[in-house]
C-alpha positions, 0 to 999 in steps of 0.5 A: 846130707844122711838121711835119719829115719824116725822112730816108729811108735815114739811118744812126743816128749814133753807135751802141753795140755789145756786142763779145761772144766767147771769148778768141783770137777776134780781138776786139780786133784787129777793134776795132783795124780798126774804130778805123782805118776809123774814123780814116780815113773821118771824119778830113777829114770833121771836120777841115773843121769843126775836129773831130779824130775820137779814139779811147780805148781802156780796155785792162784787159788790156794786149791785144797787139792794142792794144800799138802804140797809146801809152798815155795817160803816153806821150803826155803824155811826147811832148808835153812836157806836166805833169799831176797826173794822167794823165787831166788830158789829157782836159781840157786845151786849147790857146790856141783852147780845143781839145783839146790831144790832137786826133786818133789812138789813146791806151790807158789801162791801169788795173785798180783799181775807183777808177782804172776810175771815175775814168776813166769820170768824166772821160771824161764831163766831157771826151771828146767826138767820138770812138771809146772801146772800154772792153775786158774791160767785163763784169769790173767793171760791175754788175748794178745799174750806179751813174751812173758805169757807165750816163753814158756809155752813156746820153749817148753819142750827145749826147757824139758818141762812138761806144761799143764795149762788149767782154765774153767771154760773153752771159750775163754781160751785166747786162740794164740794157744789152741793152734796145734802147734802149740798144745797137744792135748785137751783134758776136758771136763764138764765146763758148766758152758750151757749156750756153746755152739759147734760154730764156736768151737769150730772158731777157735779149735783145730780139733773141734769134732772131736772136741765138739763130741767131747764136750757134748758127752760130757754135758750129758753125765751126771755127778758121781761120788768121785773127787775126779768127774769124767773127762775126756781127752782129746789130741789136738 
């Protein structure tokens, strides 16, 4: 068997990240900026291969930072399309077999668990080569997650998806999702958890030392005039 050497200095593609921070810290604004950078960076490179990078946002709370981004329903109406369900747009192909929705950002507002489950199943079956942002993720994710909550996280790299899971508190993230083989990075803002201890973090996170240092540092920071407040990036 011929062994193939690893590339030196190569970056891991299609990372999965936890975005953790309290309300008003600028998480959505941060994600808006990150997604703009993603589209700008990969737009030309992917176009040569006939692939158009896209951003799908589950806008659970209708964040102000996302309000300028068209909803799935608005994109359908603008294109003069008709579907039995708005998310059928993800499965729709043009005459060349390419996705009807080819590029840019789109957001889908839903809060009912049944609607969220349907959204995840449609994304797992039809969404490829893009960025996926799941806002207010820990509102509905379970400690012992069912298959539909795990599918995207398990297979996002195979699907070509950059994944962002957004939550408010470190201790609200289910242990299943904080393993090193599930997440690549944690983008940590001030969380507002006042009585949290190192022992609590160490019982959940493999990167406890780095995470505790970042948490302690951010806890001491004062609010700034900027839309995006200070944050730390921790490798998992």
